[in-house]
N, C-alpha and C positions, 0 to 999 in steps of 0.2 A: 486960168489965163485965156483972155479974150484977142488979144493982140499977136501980131507977129513977131516972133522972135529970134534969134539968131543964137545959134548952139554949136559947140566943137563938139563931135560927136563919132566914136567906131562901132563902124557895124558888126551886129555880132550874128544874124539871123536876118533871114530873108524866105517870103513865103510869097506865091505866083496872089495874084486875087484880076478877076475877071480875065478877060482878052488880053491885056496889054500891062496892065498897071503891078506894084508891088506891094506888098508891106514889109517895110524893115524894122529890125527892132534895134536901137542903138543905144550903148551906152554915151551920153553925154559928162562934161564936166561939171555943166552949170544945174541941170536939173535931172540928172540920174538916168534912168532907163524911158526909153519912151518906144512908142509904138506910130508908126506915120507910113502914110501912102506915097509912093513915087510915082507918079502918075505915066503910063506911058515908059516906064522904067525897061518892059521888056521888047520894047520897037526897034528893031536893028540899028535906027539914027538918033536913037534918045540919046540928050546930051546926059540924064541920069542915069543909064545904064550902066557905064561901066564904074558910077559913081557909087553906085548902090551895092559893089559885090563883097563878099566876105573879108573882113578884117581891114577894111580901107576907112581911113580917118578923113572926115571931112570938115567946113566950115558950113553950116548950113543956116539958110533961113526959111523958119518953119511957120507955117499958118496952124492954128487949133479949130476944129473942127467939131461937131455935136458928139461922134463918136472916135472918129480916130483924125490924128492931126495930118496936114501935109506937105511934103517937101515942094518947096517953088524954085528955090536955089541952092547946088552943092558945088564947093570949089575941093578940090583933094588937094590934103594938105601932108599925108603920107600915105604910104600905102605896103603893106607887107604881100602883097602880090606873087610874091616865090616861096613862100609857106607851101601855097598849093602844089608845087611843083615836085616836094618829097613826101611821101604817104605819114612818114614818122612824124613830121614837125607838123603836117597838118592836124594828124591825132591830136597831139599834145596843143597844140592852141586852140581845138576845140574842145578839147577837157576843160580848160582853163575857162573858157566863154561861157561852158554850162554853168560851172563855178560859178559865176559873176552872175549871170541871169538868174540864178536860186538866190542871190546872196545881195546884189544891189539894190537898192529904193527907188521909188521912182517920185518927181516932183520937190527933188531936193539932192542939194552940191553931191555929188560923189568922184569928188577930185584924188582922193588916194586911191581907191579901187580902181580909176581911169588909169593914173600914172604907174600902177602896178602891173595890171594886166599889159598897158605901150613896152613897158621895161621889160616884162617877157616875150612878148612877142617878137621883139627887137633882140634877145637873147637867143631864141629859138630859130629866128633866121638869120644870125651871122655866123650859127652852126655849123662846120663843115659837112659837106654830105654824108663822107665817108667817117664820122666820128659818134655812130648812132647811140653808142651808150652817152653823150652830153646831153640828148633830146629828154632821157627818162630822168638827167639828173638834174634839172634845169625843172621839168614837168613837176618833179616832185618839192624842189625849194619853193616851185611858185606856190601849189597846194597850200605849204607849211603856211605863206605868206598870208595870203587870202584866209587860210583859218584864223590868224593872228588878228588880220583886219575885224573879224568878223568876232570875235573876243572867244576864239573856240581850242584856241592853242592846246594839245593834249601837253600830258606833264613829262618829260622825256630828261629830267632829272634826278629826281624824289620818287620813290616807290609809293605809290598810291593807298599804299596800306601801312607802313609805318612812318612816311613822312624823312626818310631816311637817302642818302646822295646815292646813287647806284654807278661805281666805278667798273667798266668793263673790265677784264680781267685778261687780256690777247694772248698770253703764253697760257692760257688755260683751251683748248681747242673743244672742252664739252661745255664751256661756259657757256649759259645763257637767261634770258630774262623774260620775262613776257609780259603783252600789251594787254590789256584790256580797255576795250570800248567805253562798256558800261563804266567802268574807273574811272577814266579819263587819263589813262598814260598807260605809263610802265608799271612794272609790278614784282618786287624779288620772289622768286620761285620757293624760294626757302621757308619765307613768311607766309606764301599762300598755302604751301605744303601744310605748315604747322595750323593756319589757320582752319583747312580743311578737318584734318583730325580732331581738330579740339572741337569742332561740328559733330563731328560723328560720334566723340564720347557725350557730348550734349545729350545729345539726338537718343542716345541709349538710356540716360539717366532720365532723361523725360519721361521714356516710357516706361521705365519702371516706377517713377510716382506715379504717372496716370492709372497704371496697373493696380497700385497701394491702393489709390483713390478710391477704383471702381471696388473694390473689392470693401473697404470698410463703409462703403454709403451704398450697399446693395441694399437694403432696407430703409435708406431712408431717402431725402428727398435730394436729386441729382442736379451736380453742377458740371460746368465746363474748366478745367484750368486751361490757358493759353499761356503758352512761352515764347516770346518773342525774341529773335536771333538777326545778327548784322547777316545779311547775304553776304555767298561768297563770291566774289567775280567771277565772269568767264575769262579766260585767258584765249583772247580769239586769236592771237599768234605768238612761237617762239622767236627771241631775237637772238643770236649769238653776238660776240662784243664788237665785231667789225660793223653788222649792222645797227647795234644803237650807237656808234659813234656817229655814223651816217644822219641819224637820226638828230642827233644832236647836234651839229652843226649845220643842221638846217636854218637855223637862226642865222647864223653868221653872212655877212656882205658877199662874201664870195665862196662859190660851192667849195667841199674838203677837193684835193686832189687825191682821188684813190683809182687804186689800178687796176688795167684790163680785169685781174680775178674776181673783182668787185660787182661783175655785171646784174650775176643774180642777185645781189645784195641790194641794189638801189631799186628793180623789181619788186621785192620783198615789201622794200620798205613804202614806194609807192604804192603798193597792194594794200598793207595796212590804213594808211592812211585814207585811202580811196572808200573802204569799209568805216572808217571813222566820220570821214566827210557824207557818205551816204546817209550812217545814223543820224547825223546831227542836222542835217538837212532834208529828211522825209523822203529824198529821191534818189533812185540810180542816175550814174554818171554814165548816158548813152555812149558818148565816147571812149568810154574804158575798155568796151568790145575791140575797138580797130586798135588799140592800144596793144592788147593782148594779142591778137593775130597778127601785130605787126612785126612783136617783138620775138615773139614764135620762130619767126623765119629768120630774123636778121642776126640773132645770138645763139 
């Protein structure tokens, strides 16, 4: 792109450049992720200064450059400024922004991810400051929907081993289901335990076969017998019935209404999705440390 162009974008990241400029990373509807210089944005009376803040939506006029483009005009159409006034909301918003930075593409339209991010920033902004658990609940749903856009939604209805539907038994306080990141979702623990025992028996049988082969071929040419077995998936976390319901309802339009006793449930669901995200994106979510420290003091 060689000519100046217009775009609508939300600021996700900014860093200083030189004495008075900024480099702003912006998610635009029309062209995806772009990086552009905001000249003089760090000067006290700069017209771009206030418009380059985090989570501000602007109509932009951008001039392409050899390495970085330059913002020449910016008109604010929406600001999520109040997110910065609540540490929990800010941490949750930065968490979603980090996912977007790793997930969104450049030089092509990203309308779906742009609309989804704006939707959750607005939801987080509207949460009353005393409704702490709602922050983690909406964050978790936002994570799930971003995974869906990327085609990485974990399986939360059927066992990844048997493909059978798993229905939580809320009457049994000891009922649990496994979640395996490598397998891609939930696993029936009974089926998993059965597979583990079967593999142990097969290993013992294979050792006996190898021992017999070694004896019968002691005075002849040696050869190696290779046995291939299905890997037993690692269980990263065990969820109770209520936590599985939370996980299953994340695909719904409105978040499931869970009583206050489920605070730890939402944290558990977020943490397993965090591991799942980091595994698939190949990057740690740095803002997650803020989530951990914030909710450790709030719940």
